[in-house]
C-alpha positions as CSV (number, residue, x, y, z in Angstrom):
1,X,94.2,-14.5,-26.5
2,X,94.2,-13.3,-30.1
3,X,97.2,-11.2,-31.0
4,X,96.5,-7.6,-32.1
5,X,98.5,-4.8,-33.4
6,X,98.4,-1.0,-33.0
7,X,98.4,0.6,-36.4
8,X,99.2,4.2,-37.2
9,X,98.9,5.8,-40.6
10,X,100.7,8.9,-41.8
11,X,99.0,10.3,-44.9
12,X,100.4,13.0,-47.2
13,X,99.1,14.4,-50.4
14,X,101.6,15.4,-53.1
15,X,101.5,17.4,-56.3
16,X,103.9,15.3,-58.4
17,X,106.3,17.0,-60.7
18,X,109.3,15.6,-62.6
19,X,112.8,16.2,-61.2
20,X,114.7,18.8,-63.1
21,X,117.6,17.5,-65.1
22,X,119.5,18.6,-68.2
23,X,118.8,16.0,-70.9
24,X,120.3,15.5,-74.4
25,X,117.5,14.4,-76.7
26,X,118.3,12.0,-79.5
27,X,116.1,12.4,-82.6
28,X,117.2,9.3,-84.4
29,X,117.0,5.7,-83.6
30,X,119.8,4.3,-81.5
31,X,120.7,1.1,-79.9
32,X,121.7,0.1,-76.4
33,X,125.4,-0.3,-77.2
34,X,125.6,3.3,-78.6
35,X,123.7,4.7,-75.5
36,X,126.0,2.8,-73.2
37,X,129.1,4.1,-75.0
38,X,127.8,7.7,-74.5
39,X,127.4,7.1,-70.8
40,X,130.8,5.4,-70.5
41,X,132.4,8.5,-72.0
42,X,130.6,10.8,-69.7
43,X,131.3,8.8,-66.6
44,X,135.0,8.4,-67.5
45,X,135.2,12.1,-67.7
46,X,133.4,12.5,-64.4
47,X,135.7,9.9,-62.8
48,X,138.8,11.8,-63.9
49,X,137.6,14.9,-62.1
50,X,136.6,13.0,-58.9
51,X,139.1,12.3,-56.0
52,X,140.3,8.8,-56.2
53,X,138.5,7.9,-59.4
54,X,137.4,4.3,-60.0
55,X,133.8,5.1,-59.2
56,X,131.4,2.3,-58.3
57,X,128.4,2.3,-60.6
58,X,125.2,0.4,-60.5
59,X,122.4,0.1,-63.1
60,X,119.0,-0.1,-61.7
61,X,116.4,-2.0,-63.7
62,X,114.8,0.3,-66.2
63,X,111.2,1.2,-65.3
64,X,108.3,0.9,-67.7
65,X,105.7,3.6,-67.8
66,X,102.9,1.1,-68.0
67,X,100.5,-0.5,-65.5
68,X,101.4,-4.0,-66.8
69,X,105.2,-4.1,-67.2
70,X,106.8,-6.3,-69.8
71,X,110.1,-8.2,-69.8
72,X,111.6,-5.5,-72.1
73,X,112.9,-3.5,-69.1
74,X,115.1,-6.2,-67.5
75,X,116.5,-7.2,-70.9
76,X,117.3,-3.6,-72.0
77,X,118.9,-3.1,-68.6
78,X,121.0,-6.3,-69.0
79,X,122.2,-5.3,-72.5
80,X,123.0,-1.7,-71.4
81,X,124.9,-2.9,-68.3
82,X,127.0,-5.4,-70.3
83,X,127.9,-2.8,-72.9
84,X,128.7,-0.2,-70.2
85,X,131.0,-2.7,-68.4
86,X,132.9,-3.3,-71.6
87,X,133.5,0.5,-72.2
88,X,134.2,1.4,-68.6
89,X,137.7,2.8,-67.8
90,X,137.5,5.2,-64.8
91,X,134.7,3.3,-63.1
92,X,133.4,-0.2,-62.3
93,X,130.0,-1.5,-63.0
94,X,128.7,-3.5,-60.0
95,X,127.0,-6.8,-60.6
96,X,123.6,-7.6,-59.1
97,X,125.1,-10.5,-57.2
98,X,127.6,-8.1,-55.6
99,X,124.9,-5.7,-54.7
100,X,122.6,-8.4,-53.2
101,X,125.5,-9.6,-51.1
102,X,125.9,-6.1,-49.7
103,X,122.2,-5.9,-49.0
104,X,122.4,-9.2,-47.1
105,X,125.6,-8.4,-45.2
106,X,124.4,-5.0,-44.0
107,X,121.0,-6.4,-43.1
108,X,119.1,-3.9,-45.3
109,X,115.5,-4.3,-46.5
110,X,114.7,-7.3,-48.7
111,X,113.8,-6.2,-52.2
112,X,116.0,-3.1,-52.0
113,X,117.4,-3.7,-55.5
114,X,113.8,-3.6,-56.9
115,X,113.1,-0.2,-55.2
116,X,114.7,2.8,-56.7
117,X,113.8,5.1,-53.7
118,X,115.3,2.5,-51.3
119,X,118.5,2.4,-53.3
120,X,118.8,6.2,-53.4
121,X,118.3,6.4,-49.7
122,X,120.6,3.5,-48.9
123,X,123.2,4.8,-51.4
124,X,126.1,5.3,-48.9
125,X,125.4,1.9,-47.2
126,X,125.3,0.2,-50.6
127,X,128.7,1.7,-51.5
128,X,127.3,3.1,-54.7
129,X,129.0,6.2,-56.2
130,X,126.7,6.5,-59.2
131,X,123.2,5.1,-59.7
132,X,122.0,4.8,-63.3
133,X,118.2,4.7,-63.7
134,X,116.0,4.6,-66.7
135,X,112.4,4.9,-67.7
136,X,110.9,3.9,-71.1
137,X,107.6,3.9,-73.0
138,X,107.0,1.2,-75.6
139,X,105.2,2.5,-78.6
140,X,105.1,-0.3,-81.2
141,X,103.1,1.6,-83.8
142,X,105.1,4.8,-83.6
143,X,108.6,5.2,-82.3
144,X,109.4,1.9,-80.6
145,X,111.0,2.2,-77.1
146,X,111.6,5.7,-76.0
147,X,114.2,5.4,-73.2
148,X,115.2,8.1,-70.8
149,X,118.4,7.3,-68.8
150,X,120.2,9.4,-66.2
151,X,123.2,8.9,-63.9
152,X,123.1,10.5,-60.5
153,X,124.8,10.5,-57.1
154,X,122.5,8.5,-54.8
155,X,120.0,10.9,-53.1
156,X,120.8,13.7,-55.5
157,X,118.3,15.3,-57.8
158,X,120.9,16.6,-60.2
159,X,121.9,14.3,-63.1
160,X,125.6,13.9,-63.9
161,X,124.6,12.9,-67.4
162,X,121.3,12.1,-69.0
163,X,120.1,11.0,-72.4
164,X,116.9,10.3,-74.1
165,X,117.0,7.9,-77.0
166,X,114.7,6.0,-79.4
167,X,115.9,2.4,-79.1
168,X,115.8,0.3,-82.2
169,X,113.4,-2.6,-81.6
170,X,114.8,-5.9,-82.8
171,X,112.4,-8.8,-83.2
172,X,113.7,-10.3,-79.9
173,X,113.0,-7.0,-78.1
174,X,109.5,-6.8,-79.6
175,X,108.8,-10.3,-78.4
176,X,109.9,-9.4,-74.9
177,X,107.7,-6.3,-75.0
178,X,104.7,-8.6,-75.5
179,X,105.6,-10.7,-72.5
180,X,104.4,-9.7,-69.0
181,X,107.2,-9.4,-66.4
182,X,107.0,-11.5,-63.2
183,X,106.1,-9.5,-60.1
184,X,109.0,-7.8,-58.3
185,X,109.9,-9.0,-54.8
186,X,108.2,-6.7,-52.2
187,X,110.3,-4.4,-50.0
188,X,110.4,-6.1,-46.7
189,X,111.7,-4.1,-43.8
190,X,115.3,-4.3,-42.4
191,X,116.1,-5.5,-38.9
192,X,118.1,-2.6,-37.6
193,X,119.9,-2.4,-34.2
194,X,118.3,0.9,-33.4
195,X,116.9,1.0,-29.8
196,X,115.3,3.8,-27.8
197,X,115.0,3.7,-24.0
198,X,113.0,6.3,-22.1
199,X,114.9,8.4,-19.5
200,X,111.7,9.3,-17.7
201,X,110.1,5.8,-17.8
202,X,112.8,3.1,-17.5
203,X,111.9,-0.3,-19.0
204,X,110.6,-3.0,-16.8
205,X,112.6,-6.1,-16.1
206,X,111.9,-9.3,-17.9
207,X,110.2,-10.7,-14.8
208,X,107.9,-7.8,-14.7
209,X,106.8,-7.9,-18.4
210,X,103.7,-10.0,-19.0
211,X,103.5,-11.9,-22.3
212,X,99.7,-11.9,-22.9
213,X,100.1,-14.3,-25.8
214,X,101.3,-17.2,-23.6
215,X,98.6,-18.7,-21.3
216,X,96.5,-15.5,-21.4
217,X,93.0,-15.6,-20.2
218,X,90.1,-14.7,-22.4
219,X,89.4,-11.4,-20.5
220,X,93.0,-10.1,-20.8
221,X,93.3,-7.0,-22.9
222,X,96.0,-5.5,-25.1
223,X,97.2,-1.9,-24.7
224,X,94.9,0.6,-26.3
225,X,96.1,3.8,-27.9
226,X,94.9,7.0,-26.1
227,X,97.1,9.7,-27.5
228,X,99.0,8.6,-30.6
229,X,99.6,11.5,-33.0
230,X,100.8,10.5,-36.5
231,X,104.5,10.8,-37.4
232,X,106.0,13.5,-39.6
233,X,106.9,12.5,-43.2
234,X,110.7,12.8,-43.7
235,X,111.7,15.2,-46.5
236,X,113.8,12.5,-48.3
237,X,110.8,10.2,-48.6
238,X,108.6,13.0,-49.8
239,X,111.1,13.9,-52.6
240,X,111.3,10.3,-53.7
241,X,107.6,9.7,-53.3
242,X,108.4,6.7,-51.0
243,X,106.2,5.3,-48.3
244,X,105.7,2.0,-46.4
245,X,105.2,0.5,-43.0
246,X,107.7,0.5,-40.2
247,X,107.1,-2.2,-37.5
248,X,108.3,-1.4,-34.1
249,X,108.6,-3.6,-31.0
250,X,107.4,-1.4,-28.1
251,X,107.3,-2.0,-24.3
252,X,104.4,-0.3,-22.7
253,X,104.4,0.0,-18.9
254,X,101.6,-0.5,-16.4
255,X,101.0,3.3,-16.4
256,X,100.5,3.3,-20.1
257,X,103.9,5.1,-21.0
258,X,106.3,3.9,-23.6
259,X,109.6,2.7,-22.1
260,X,111.5,1.0,-24.9
261,X,111.4,0.8,-28.7
262,X,113.3,-1.4,-31.1
263,X,113.0,-2.3,-34.7
264,X,111.1,-5.3,-36.1
265,X,111.0,-4.1,-39.7
266,X,112.6,-0.7,-40.6
267,X,112.6,1.3,-43.8
268,X,115.1,3.7,-45.4
269,X,114.6,7.4,-46.3
270,X,114.2,8.4,-42.6
271,X,111.0,6.5,-42.1
272,X,112.3,4.4,-39.2
273,X,113.6,7.5,-37.4
274,X,110.3,9.4,-37.8
275,X,108.4,6.3,-36.6
276,X,110.5,6.3,-33.5
277,X,110.1,10.0,-32.9
278,X,106.3,9.7,-33.0
279,X,105.9,6.6,-30.8
280,X,108.3,7.8,-28.1
281,X,105.5,10.3,-27.0
282,X,102.5,8.0,-27.3
283,X,100.2,7.3,-24.4
284,X,98.3,4.1,-23.9
285,X,95.7,2.5,-21.7
286,X,97.9,-0.3,-20.4
287,X,97.4,-4.0,-21.0
288,X,95.4,-5.7,-18.3
289,X,95.2,-9.2,-17.0
290,X,91.8,-11.0,-16.6
291,X,91.5,-9.7,-13.0
292,X,91.9,-6.0,-14.2
293,X,95.5,-5.5,-13.1
294,X,97.5,-3.2,-15.4
295,X,100.8,-4.8,-16.5
296,X,103.8,-4.0,-18.6
297,X,103.9,-5.8,-21.9
298,X,105.6,-5.8,-25.3
299,X,103.6,-5.3,-28.5
300,X,104.2,-4.7,-32.1
301,X,103.2,-1.3,-33.5
302,X,102.7,-0.7,-37.3
303,X,103.5,2.9,-38.3
304,X,102.4,3.4,-42.0
305,X,103.6,6.3,-44.2
306,X,101.3,6.6,-47.2
307,X,101.4,9.0,-50.1
308,X,98.4,9.6,-52.3
């Protein structure tokens, strides 16, 4: 029997507005070393006022305000990060290899380091004290690369320090600006240990659960959703304009009730929790064998949170 999935969409419409932050605007051309030195001084001062000091800082890849991103962003990020590491005193700049190892060790979503919202929501789990993020516009016929950089606590809207600068475009940077960047790795859900078990409808034993995908007859049927209201969109995800699909493994009993939920592919920013909260209350027409007998079965359910 062909495998099917139950899919739920959560749609939310937003009026997008920039986050408020105090910025210092540079009117003259600068370079990445100068900009990094300004951030190093600000972060050293912040670290001296923070308990324990020695803050852990990570520089996210600078984002380009263009539909077709170039290789300029990754290169500017690399140069800024290297310069910041040299000037650092009261803080330590984490390498991408260190961060990727943390993502792997803690079983977080693949592609986390390419998703700023994911990093902001995963902040405590990534052991980041300060997340530096940047956005730039490349204007070859006018000002060059206008780069806006800010340092924030993960999940916070308030910038510790921010600076806008016009970056001097060397011939090498101009060449990179003309080269299209390779696609970023997609954000693939994490495999979390979160499990929900119904108190009112205890799970069936392994012997009672029928696997319709092994030796199933052509007339066997999958569970059909009867009452499946969409999930609520978590506040953190709305603020960060972050969506995606959570994949849950759900046991549906012969009476159509949900008895057990686990995570196949979870997402940060509260999306996994909200998907659980929704599916816990869903009601199904149960799976049936070819002779019309309702049975308990396990199935994957996609819960999609989409912003538009």
